[in-house]
All heavy atoms as TSV, in Angstrom:
chain	resi	resn	atom	element	x	y	z
A	1	MET	N	N	44.074	175.075	-78.462
A	1	MET	CA	C	45.002	176.158	-78.595
A	1	MET	C	C	44.679	177.189	-77.516
A	1	MET	O	O	43.530	177.545	-77.328
A	1	MET	CB	C	44.880	176.742	-80.007
A	1	MET	CG	C	45.606	178.013	-80.223
A	1	MET	SD	S	45.686	178.447	-81.958
A	1	MET	CE	C	47.311	177.854	-82.295
A	2	GLU	N	N	45.685	177.626	-76.814
A	2	GLU	CA	C	45.466	178.588	-75.738
A	2	GLU	C	C	45.077	179.944	-76.330
A	2	GLU	O	O	45.673	180.428	-77.292
A	2	GLU	CB	C	46.724	178.734	-74.891
A	2	GLU	CG	C	46.471	179.471	-73.600
A	2	GLU	CD	C	47.656	179.387	-72.639
A	2	GLU	OE1	O	48.524	178.534	-72.824
A	2	GLU	OE2	O	47.669	180.198	-71.715
A	3	ASP	N	N	44.022	180.519	-75.758
A	3	ASP	CA	C	43.494	181.800	-76.239
A	3	ASP	C	C	42.816	182.503	-75.071
A	3	ASP	O	O	41.905	181.954	-74.458
A	3	ASP	CB	C	42.495	181.555	-77.365
A	3	ASP	CG	C	41.915	182.818	-77.957
A	3	ASP	OD1	O	42.265	183.927	-77.512
A	3	ASP	OD2	O	41.098	182.703	-78.878
A	4	PRO	N	N	43.234	183.717	-74.735
A	4	PRO	CA	C	42.630	184.407	-73.589
A	4	PRO	C	C	41.128	184.639	-73.757
A	4	PRO	O	O	40.407	184.787	-72.777
A	4	PRO	CB	C	43.382	185.736	-73.501
A	4	PRO	CG	C	44.269	185.806	-74.685
A	4	PRO	CD	C	44.302	184.486	-75.349
A	5	ASN	N	N	40.625	184.661	-75.001
A	5	ASN	CA	C	39.194	184.860	-75.251
A	5	ASN	C	C	38.462	183.544	-75.521
A	5	ASN	O	O	37.301	183.553	-75.910
A	5	ASN	CB	C	38.990	185.814	-76.428
A	5	ASN	CG	C	39.564	187.188	-76.145
A	5	ASN	OD1	O	39.464	187.674	-75.025
A	5	ASN	ND2	N	40.180	187.793	-77.134
A	6	GLY	N	N	39.151	182.403	-75.360
A	6	GLY	CA	C	38.549	181.105	-75.637
A	6	GLY	C	C	37.432	180.755	-74.678
A	6	GLY	O	O	37.397	181.220	-73.534
A	7	LYS	N	N	36.510	179.911	-75.144
A	7	LYS	CA	C	35.346	179.545	-74.332
A	7	LYS	C	C	35.593	178.314	-73.455
A	7	LYS	O	O	34.818	178.025	-72.557
A	7	LYS	CB	C	34.145	179.294	-75.241
A	7	LYS	CG	C	33.710	180.545	-75.962
A	7	LYS	CD	C	32.507	180.299	-76.823
A	7	LYS	CE	C	32.096	181.577	-77.519
A	7	LYS	NZ	N	30.917	181.413	-78.343
A	8	ILE	N	N	36.650	177.579	-73.715
A	8	ILE	CA	C	36.969	176.396	-72.924
A	8	ILE	C	C	37.877	176.836	-71.784
A	8	ILE	O	O	38.945	177.404	-72.006
A	8	ILE	CB	C	37.659	175.318	-73.779
A	8	ILE	CG1	C	36.772	174.937	-74.962
A	8	ILE	CG2	C	37.999	174.099	-72.938
A	8	ILE	CD1	C	37.476	174.094	-76.003
A	9	GLU	N	N	37.465	176.560	-70.561
A	9	GLU	CA	C	38.225	177.009	-69.395
A	9	GLU	C	C	38.682	175.800	-68.594
A	9	GLU	O	O	37.884	174.950	-68.188
A	9	GLU	CB	C	37.366	177.917	-68.522
A	9	GLU	CG	C	38.118	178.519	-67.373
A	9	GLU	CD	C	37.269	179.488	-66.562
A	9	GLU	OE1	O	36.211	179.902	-67.054
A	9	GLU	OE2	O	37.668	179.790	-65.439
A	10	ILE	N	N	39.983	175.713	-68.377
A	10	ILE	CA	C	40.564	174.660	-67.555
A	10	ILE	C	C	41.461	175.358	-66.546
A	10	ILE	O	O	42.485	175.933	-66.903
A	10	ILE	CB	C	41.358	173.640	-68.397
A	10	ILE	CG1	C	40.451	172.978	-69.428
A	10	ILE	CG2	C	42.001	172.598	-67.489
A	10	ILE	CD1	C	41.148	172.053	-70.382
A	11	GLY	N	N	41.040	175.316	-65.313
A	11	GLY	CA	C	41.756	176.043	-64.262
A	11	GLY	C	C	41.628	177.527	-64.527
A	11	GLY	O	O	40.537	178.067	-64.642
A	12	THR	N	N	42.765	178.186	-64.659
A	12	THR	CA	C	42.747	179.632	-64.918
A	12	THR	C	C	43.045	179.956	-66.385
A	12	THR	O	O	43.079	181.108	-66.763
A	12	THR	CB	C	43.792	180.337	-64.041
A	12	THR	OG1	O	45.088	179.799	-64.342
A	12	THR	CG2	C	43.479	180.156	-62.570
A	13	LYS	N	N	43.243	178.931	-67.214
A	13	LYS	CA	C	43.581	179.161	-68.625
A	13	LYS	C	C	42.361	178.978	-69.512
A	13	LYS	O	O	41.469	178.188	-69.212
A	13	LYS	CB	C	44.692	178.209	-69.068
A	13	LYS	CG	C	46.002	178.474	-68.376
A	13	LYS	CD	C	47.105	177.651	-68.963
A	13	LYS	CE	C	48.413	177.975	-68.275
A	13	LYS	NZ	N	49.534	177.348	-68.926
A	14	HIS	N	N	42.345	179.683	-70.612
A	14	HIS	CA	C	41.271	179.597	-71.594
A	14	HIS	C	C	41.829	179.046	-72.910
A	14	HIS	O	O	42.942	179.382	-73.306
A	14	HIS	CB	C	40.658	180.983	-71.848
A	14	HIS	CG	C	39.872	181.489	-70.689
A	14	HIS	ND1	N	38.522	181.326	-70.603
A	14	HIS	CD2	C	40.246	182.128	-69.556
A	14	HIS	CE1	C	38.088	181.855	-69.473
A	14	HIS	NE2	N	39.133	182.347	-68.806
A	15	TYR	N	N	41.011	178.209	-73.554
A	15	TYR	CA	C	41.419	177.571	-74.807
A	15	TYR	C	C	40.305	177.709	-75.828
A	15	TYR	O	O	39.155	177.926	-75.492
A	15	TYR	CB	C	41.711	176.084	-74.576
A	15	TYR	CG	C	42.842	175.838	-73.603
A	15	TYR	CD1	C	42.589	175.696	-72.244
A	15	TYR	CD2	C	44.136	175.739	-74.053
A	15	TYR	CE1	C	43.627	175.466	-71.351
A	15	TYR	CE2	C	45.184	175.504	-73.173
A	15	TYR	CZ	C	44.920	175.367	-71.823
A	15	TYR	OH	O	45.933	175.137	-70.949
A	16	ARG	N	N	40.672	177.547	-77.092
A	16	ARG	CA	C	39.684	177.508	-78.162
A	16	ARG	C	C	40.018	176.338	-79.073
A	16	ARG	O	O	41.161	175.871	-79.139
A	16	ARG	CB	C	39.678	178.813	-78.962
A	16	ARG	CG	C	40.931	179.076	-79.754
A	16	ARG	CD	C	40.815	180.365	-80.561
A	16	ARG	NE	N	42.105	180.778	-81.077
A	16	ARG	CZ	C	42.619	180.354	-82.232
A	16	ARG	NH1	N	41.956	179.521	-82.993
A	16	ARG	NH2	N	43.812	180.769	-82.615
A	17	MET	N	N	38.995	175.850	-79.764
A	17	MET	CA	C	39.169	174.749	-80.709
A	17	MET	C	C	39.602	175.311	-82.053
A	17	MET	O	O	39.163	176.382	-82.452
A	17	MET	CB	C	37.866	173.970	-80.885
A	17	MET	CG	C	37.350	173.351	-79.613
A	17	MET	SD	S	38.389	172.016	-79.019
A	17	MET	CE	C	37.985	170.745	-80.175
A	18	GLU	N	N	40.463	174.575	-82.735
A	18	GLU	CA	C	40.886	174.975	-84.071
A	18	GLU	C	C	40.961	173.732	-84.943
A	18	GLU	O	O	41.602	172.751	-84.575
A	18	GLU	CB	C	42.253	175.662	-84.008
A	18	GLU	CG	C	42.738	176.147	-85.342
A	18	GLU	CD	C	44.046	176.909	-85.239
A	18	GLU	OE1	O	44.209	177.689	-84.292
A	18	GLU	OE2	O	44.898	176.698	-86.111
A	19	ARG	N	N	40.292	173.759	-86.084
A	19	ARG	CA	C	40.339	172.628	-87.009
A	19	ARG	C	C	41.613	172.705	-87.841
A	19	ARG	O	O	42.071	173.783	-88.195
A	19	ARG	CB	C	39.142	172.653	-87.953
A	19	ARG	CG	C	37.841	172.356	-87.271
A	19	ARG	CD	C	36.719	172.411	-88.293
A	19	ARG	NE	N	35.458	172.236	-87.637
A	19	ARG	CZ	C	34.698	171.147	-87.775
A	19	ARG	NH1	N	35.064	170.184	-88.580
A	19	ARG	NH2	N	33.566	171.057	-87.128
A	20	PHE	N	N	42.155	171.535	-88.148
A	20	PHE	CA	C	43.314	171.500	-89.029
A	20	PHE	C	C	43.265	170.232	-89.865
A	20	PHE	O	O	42.673	169.228	-89.476
A	20	PHE	CB	C	44.629	171.604	-88.250
A	20	PHE	CG	C	44.824	170.536	-87.212
A	20	PHE	CD1	C	45.514	169.386	-87.490
A	20	PHE	CD2	C	44.306	170.705	-85.932
A	20	PHE	CE1	C	45.679	168.402	-86.533
A	20	PHE	CE2	C	44.481	169.737	-84.960
A	20	PHE	CZ	C	45.162	168.591	-85.273
A	21	PHE	N	N	43.863	170.274	-91.026
A	21	PHE	CA	C	43.865	169.178	-91.982
A	21	PHE	C	C	45.079	168.300	-91.739
A	21	PHE	O	O	46.209	168.794	-91.683
A	21	PHE	CB	C	43.890	169.749	-93.408
A	21	PHE	CG	C	43.909	168.702	-94.467
A	21	PHE	CD1	C	42.755	168.039	-94.811
A	21	PHE	CD2	C	45.082	168.388	-95.126
A	21	PHE	CE1	C	42.765	167.070	-95.792
A	21	PHE	CE2	C	45.098	167.425	-96.101
A	21	PHE	CZ	C	43.938	166.765	-96.443
A	22	VAL	N	N	44.860	166.989	-91.581
A	22	VAL	CA	C	45.960	166.060	-91.345
A	22	VAL	C	C	46.386	165.415	-92.657
A	22	VAL	O	O	47.523	165.519	-93.077
A	22	VAL	CB	C	45.567	164.988	-90.306
A	22	VAL	CG1	C	46.687	163.987	-90.125
A	22	VAL	CG2	C	45.227	165.644	-88.993
A	23	GLU	N	N	45.482	164.726	-93.291
A	23	GLU	CA	C	45.761	164.111	-94.589
A	23	GLU	C	C	44.454	163.709	-95.242
A	23	GLU	O	O	43.436	163.588	-94.590
A	23	GLU	CB	C	46.686	162.909	-94.458
A	23	GLU	CG	C	46.093	161.746	-93.693
A	23	GLU	CD	C	47.050	160.589	-93.554
A	23	GLU	OE1	O	47.973	160.672	-92.737
A	23	GLU	OE2	O	46.864	159.610	-94.292
A	24	ASN	N	N	44.512	163.494	-96.522
A	24	ASN	CA	C	43.334	163.114	-97.282
A	24	ASN	C	C	43.342	161.603	-97.483
A	24	ASN	O	O	44.197	161.076	-98.197
A	24	ASN	CB	C	43.331	163.841	-98.634
A	24	ASN	CG	C	42.030	163.659	-99.361
A	24	ASN	OD1	O	41.053	163.216	-98.791
A	24	ASN	ND2	N	42.017	164.003	-100.629
A	25	ARG	N	N	42.431	160.914	-96.838
A	25	ARG	CA	C	42.344	159.456	-96.977
A	25	ARG	C	C	41.088	159.091	-97.755
A	25	ARG	O	O	40.043	159.697	-97.566
A	25	ARG	CB	C	42.282	158.783	-95.606
A	25	ARG	CG	C	43.549	158.921	-94.836
A	25	ARG	CD	C	43.466	158.115	-93.569
A	25	ARG	NE	N	44.682	158.283	-92.797
A	25	ARG	CZ	C	45.008	157.521	-91.788
A	25	ARG	NH1	N	44.201	156.554	-91.411
A	25	ARG	NH2	N	46.125	157.734	-91.136
A	26	VAL	N	N	41.227	158.087	-98.586
A	26	VAL	CA	C	40.107	157.640	-99.401
A	26	VAL	C	C	39.962	156.132	-99.219
A	26	VAL	O	O	40.941	155.390	-99.319
A	26	VAL	CB	C	40.351	157.968	-100.893
A	26	VAL	CG1	C	39.223	157.434	-101.746
A	26	VAL	CG2	C	40.504	159.463	-101.079
A	27	PHE	N	N	38.751	155.696	-98.934
A	27	PHE	CA	C	38.483	154.258	-98.831
A	27	PHE	C	C	38.221	153.731	-100.233
A	27	PHE	O	O	37.328	154.193	-100.918
A	27	PHE	CB	C	37.274	154.003	-97.929
A	27	PHE	CG	C	36.992	152.541	-97.741
A	27	PHE	CD1	C	37.743	151.788	-96.870
A	27	PHE	CD2	C	35.977	151.927	-98.449
A	27	PHE	CE1	C	37.492	150.442	-96.689
A	27	PHE	CE2	C	35.719	150.578	-98.282
A	27	PHE	CZ	C	36.478	149.835	-97.394
A	28	ASP	N	N	39.029	152.770	-100.661
A	28	ASP	CA	C	38.930	152.202	-102.000
A	28	ASP	C	C	38.338	150.797	-101.891
A	28	ASP	O	O	39.046	149.827	-101.666
A	28	ASP	CB	C	40.327	152.154	-102.635
A	28	ASP	CG	C	40.314	151.630	-104.052
A	28	ASP	OD1	O	39.236	151.587	-104.677
A	28	ASP	OD2	O	41.399	151.261	-104.549
A	29	ALA	N	N	37.016	150.697	-102.041
A	29	ALA	CA	C	36.354	149.388	-101.990
A	29	ALA	C	C	36.480	148.734	-103.362
A	29	ALA	O	O	36.418	149.413	-104.367
A	29	ALA	CB	C	34.894	149.560	-101.621
A	30	PRO	N	N	36.661	147.469	-103.493
A	30	PRO	CA	C	36.775	146.434	-102.450
A	30	PRO	C	C	38.196	146.208	-101.962
A	30	PRO	O	O	38.418	145.387	-101.092
A	30	PRO	CB	C	36.247	145.200	-103.147
A	30	PRO	CG	C	36.669	145.361	-104.559
A	30	PRO	CD	C	36.560	146.864	-104.818
A	31	LYS	N	N	39.177	146.936	-102.505
A	31	LYS	CA	C	40.582	146.727	-102.139
A	31	LYS	C	C	40.811	146.820	-100.637
A	31	LYS	O	O	41.501	145.986	-100.047
A	31	LYS	CB	C	41.457	147.747	-102.862
A	31	LYS	CG	C	42.923	147.673	-102.513
A	31	LYS	CD	C	43.718	148.749	-103.248
A	31	LYS	CE	C	45.159	148.714	-102.841
A	31	LYS	NZ	N	45.923	149.764	-103.526
A	32	HIS	N	N	40.244	147.789	-99.986
A	32	HIS	CA	C	40.539	148.024	-98.580
A	32	HIS	C	C	39.733	147.157	-97.614
A	32	HIS	O	O	39.854	147.322	-96.405
A	32	HIS	CB	C	40.368	149.506	-98.243
A	32	HIS	CG	C	41.448	150.348	-98.853
A	32	HIS	ND1	N	41.270	151.671	-99.143
A	32	HIS	CD2	C	42.711	150.049	-99.242
A	32	HIS	CE1	C	42.380	152.157	-99.668
A	32	HIS	NE2	N	43.261	151.191	-99.744
A	33	TYR	N	N	38.933	146.254	-98.127
A	33	TYR	CA	C	38.250	145.314	-97.240
A	33	TYR	C	C	39.218	144.244	-96.738
A	33	TYR	O	O	38.985	143.624	-95.715
A	33	TYR	CB	C	37.077	144.651	-97.944
A	33	TYR	CG	C	35.877	145.564	-98.092
A	33	TYR	CD1	C	35.355	145.844	-99.342
A	33	TYR	CD2	C	35.267	146.138	-96.982
A	33	TYR	CE1	C	34.252	146.671	-99.483
A	33	TYR	CE2	C	34.172	146.971	-97.111
A	33	TYR	CZ	C	33.670	147.235	-98.369
A	33	TYR	OH	O	32.586	148.060	-98.494
A	34	LEU	N	N	40.306	144.015	-97.469
A	34	LEU	CA	C	41.299	143.011	-97.102
A	34	LEU	C	C	42.677	143.657	-97.055
A	34	LEU	O	O	42.967	144.572	-97.820
A	34	LEU	CB	C	41.318	141.870	-98.133
A	34	LEU	CG	C	40.008	141.122	-98.323
A	34	LEU	CD1	C	40.099	140.206	-99.524
A	34	LEU	CD2	C	39.671	140.331	-97.079
A	35	PHE	N	N	43.545	143.158	-96.180
A	35	PHE	CA	C	44.916	143.640	-96.117
A	35	PHE	C	C	45.769	142.888	-97.125
A	35	PHE	O	O	45.470	141.749	-97.484
A	35	PHE	CB	C	45.504	143.409	-94.721
A	35	PHE	CG	C	44.949	144.327	-93.686
A	35	PHE	CD1	C	44.087	143.858	-92.711
A	35	PHE	CD2	C	45.301	145.666	-93.665
A	35	PHE	CE1	C	43.588	144.703	-91.742
A	35	PHE	CE2	C	44.796	146.519	-92.705
A	35	PHE	CZ	C	43.938	146.034	-91.744
A	36	PRO	N	N	46.884	143.489	-97.557
A	36	PRO	CA	C	47.799	142.747	-98.426
A	36	PRO	C	C	48.493	141.651	-97.621
A	36	PRO	O	O	48.729	141.786	-96.423
A	36	PRO	CB	C	48.795	143.795	-98.889
A	36	PRO	CG	C	48.750	144.865	-97.861
A	36	PRO	CD	C	47.353	144.858	-97.312
A	37	ILE	N	N	48.812	140.569	-98.292
A	37	ILE	CA	C	49.566	139.485	-97.660
A	37	ILE	C	C	51.043	139.803	-97.866
A	37	ILE	O	O	51.470	140.125	-98.977
A	37	ILE	CB	C	49.193	138.120	-98.276
A	37	ILE	CG1	C	47.694	137.872	-98.064
A	37	ILE	CG2	C	50.024	137.009	-97.662
A	37	ILE	CD1	C	47.168	136.650	-98.778
A	38	LEU	N	N	51.827	139.719	-96.807
A	38	LEU	CA	C	53.246	140.060	-96.877
A	38	LEU	C	C	53.999	139.125	-97.818
A	38	LEU	O	O	53.696	137.921	-97.904
A	38	LEU	CB	C	53.869	140.006	-95.487
A	38	LEU	CG	C	53.266	140.963	-94.450
A	38	LEU	CD1	C	53.899	140.714	-93.093
A	38	LEU	CD2	C	53.450	142.397	-94.884
A	39	ASP	N	N	55.016	139.666	-98.513
A	39	ASP	CA	C	55.803	138.880	-99.466
A	39	ASP	C	C	56.434	137.630	-98.845
A	39	ASP	O	O	56.415	136.567	-99.473
A	39	ASP	CB	C	56.878	139.747	-100.122
A	39	ASP	CG	C	56.297	140.692	-101.161
A	39	ASP	OD1	O	55.236	140.364	-101.737
A	39	ASP	OD2	O	56.909	141.748	-101.400
A	40	PRO	N	N	57.001	137.701	-97.625
A	40	PRO	CA	C	57.570	136.473	-97.039
A	40	PRO	C	C	56.528	135.362	-96.874
A	40	PRO	O	O	56.836	134.177	-97.042
A	40	PRO	CB	C	58.100	136.927	-95.685
A	40	PRO	CG	C	58.346	138.393	-95.834
A	40	PRO	CD	C	57.298	138.873	-96.786
A	41	GLU	N	N	55.285	135.735	-96.566
A	41	GLU	CA	C	54.233	134.728	-96.424
A	41	GLU	C	C	53.873	134.132	-97.785
A	41	GLU	O	O	53.609	132.940	-97.898
A	41	GLU	CB	C	52.995	135.338	-95.778
A	41	GLU	CG	C	53.224	135.854	-94.371
A	41	GLU	CD	C	53.692	134.760	-93.422
A	41	GLU	OE1	O	53.174	133.626	-93.499
A	41	GLU	OE2	O	54.582	135.056	-92.600
A	42	LEU	N	N	53.860	134.973	-98.802
A	42	LEU	CA	C	53.575	134.467	-100.150
A	42	LEU	C	C	54.686	133.548	-100.642
A	42	LEU	O	O	54.428	132.575	-101.354
A	42	LEU	CB	C	53.395	135.640	-101.126
A	42	LEU	CG	C	52.148	136.479	-100.932
A	42	LEU	CD1	C	52.198	137.727	-101.807
A	42	LEU	CD2	C	50.897	135.679	-101.235
A	43	GLN	N	N	55.935	133.842	-100.271
A	43	GLN	CA	C	57.060	133.002	-100.679
A	43	GLN	C	C	57.048	131.655	-99.957
A	43	GLN	O	O	57.459	130.642	-100.517
A	43	GLN	CB	C	58.379	133.725	-100.418
A	43	GLN	CG	C	58.567	134.915	-101.333
A	43	GLN	CD	C	59.739	135.783	-100.940
A	43	GLN	OE1	O	60.428	135.519	-99.948
A	43	GLN	NE2	N	59.969	136.849	-101.711
A	44	LYS	N	N	56.561	131.619	-98.721
A	44	LYS	CA	C	56.467	130.362	-97.971
A	44	LYS	C	C	55.454	129.421	-98.592
A	44	LYS	O	O	55.621	128.211	-98.553
A	44	LYS	CB	C	56.049	130.622	-96.519
A	44	LYS	CG	C	57.096	131.262	-95.663
A	44	LYS	CD	C	56.525	131.447	-94.260
A	44	LYS	CE	C	57.351	132.377	-93.424
A	44	LYS	NZ	N	56.721	132.642	-92.124
A	45	SER	N	N	54.383	129.963	-99.129
A	45	SER	CA	C	53.311	129.155	-99.689
A	45	SER	C	C	53.000	129.653	-101.111
A	45	SER	O	O	52.188	130.555	-101.299
A	45	SER	CB	C	52.067	129.265	-98.809
A	45	SER	OG	O	51.034	128.494	-99.344
A	46	PRO	N	N	53.643	129.058	-102.117
A	46	PRO	CA	C	53.475	129.522	-103.492
A	46	PRO	C	C	52.037	129.407	-104.024
A	46	PRO	O	O	51.665	130.131	-104.928
A	46	PRO	CB	C	54.411	128.635	-104.303
A	46	PRO	CG	C	55.268	127.940	-103.327
A	46	PRO	CD	C	54.606	127.987	-102.007
A	47	THR	N	N	51.228	128.540	-103.437
A	47	THR	CA	C	49.847	128.397	-103.906
A	47	THR	C	C	48.938	129.488	-103.363
A	47	THR	O	O	47.834	129.655	-103.859
A	47	THR	CB	C	49.281	127.015	-103.515
A	47	THR	OG1	O	49.353	126.880	-102.106
A	47	THR	CG2	C	50.077	125.898	-104.186
A	48	LEU	N	N	49.422	130.202	-102.360
A	48	LEU	CA	C	48.651	131.291	-101.781
A	48	LEU	C	C	48.720	132.492	-102.715
A	48	LEU	O	O	49.777	132.868	-103.205
A	48	LEU	CB	C	49.242	131.659	-100.415
A	48	LEU	CG	C	48.515	132.728	-99.607
A	48	LEU	CD1	C	47.127	132.239	-99.235
A	48	LEU	CD2	C	49.309	133.063	-98.360
A	49	GLY	N	N	47.584	133.098	-102.978
A	49	GLY	CA	C	47.560	134.253	-103.868
A	49	GLY	C	C	47.391	135.548	-103.085
A	49	GLY	O	O	46.867	135.564	-101.977
A	50	GLN	N	N	47.825	136.642	-103.688
A	50	GLN	CA	C	47.684	137.953	-103.064
A	50	GLN	C	C	46.214	138.361	-103.072
A	50	GLN	O	O	45.458	137.988	-103.965
A	50	GLN	CB	C	48.514	138.981	-103.826
A	50	GLN	CG	C	48.545	140.360	-103.228
A	50	GLN	CD	C	49.052	140.410	-101.810
A	50	GLN	OE1	O	48.263	140.260	-100.874
A	50	GLN	NE2	N	50.343	140.604	-101.637
A	51	ASN	N	N	45.807	139.094	-102.063
A	51	ASN	CA	C	44.436	139.598	-102.010
A	51	ASN	C	C	44.176	140.540	-103.199
A	51	ASN	O	O	45.075	141.243	-103.632
A	51	ASN	CB	C	44.190	140.329	-100.695
A	51	ASN	CG	C	43.952	139.372	-99.559
A	51	ASN	OD1	O	43.395	138.309	-99.751
A	51	ASN	ND2	N	44.390	139.745	-98.376
A	52	PRO	N	N	42.947	140.554	-103.718
A	52	PRO	CA	C	42.639	141.383	-104.884
A	52	PRO	C	C	42.954	142.861	-104.643
A	52	PRO	O	O	42.684	143.405	-103.585
A	52	PRO	CB	C	41.136	141.195	-105.070
A	52	PRO	CG	C	40.787	139.963	-104.320
A	52	PRO	CD	C	41.790	139.827	-103.229
A	53	GLY	N	N	43.552	143.488	-105.641
A	53	GLY	CA	C	43.872	144.900	-105.567
A	53	GLY	C	C	45.227	145.213	-104.996
A	53	GLY	O	O	45.692	146.334	-105.051
A	54	TRP	N	N	45.911	144.224	-104.423
A	54	TRP	CA	C	47.230	144.455	-103.837
A	54	TRP	C	C	48.243	143.744	-104.696
A	54	TRP	O	O	49.326	143.839	-104.769
A	54	TRP	CB	C	47.303	143.947	-102.407
A	54	TRP	CG	C	46.394	144.682	-101.508
A	54	TRP	CD1	C	45.138	144.297	-101.121
A	54	TRP	CD2	C	46.603	145.961	-100.897
A	54	TRP	NE1	N	44.576	145.246	-100.306
A	54	TRP	CE2	C	45.444	146.277	-100.143
A	54	TRP	CE3	C	47.662	146.854	-100.918
A	54	TRP	CZ2	C	45.344	147.448	-99.422
A	54	TRP	CZ3	C	47.535	148.010	-100.186
A	54	TRP	CH2	C	46.392	148.304	-99.448
């Protein structure tokens, strides 16, 4: 973020760092160790089962 009192200097401009929140993500083990298998793939092979947790 541009700031005249910032400590980061690039050329003649000064910048400062600012933290911001993007989103809250949570790793859900063991579910997130494997991806879900898409429905079209499951329909092609009825003996194939969905990965656990999906």
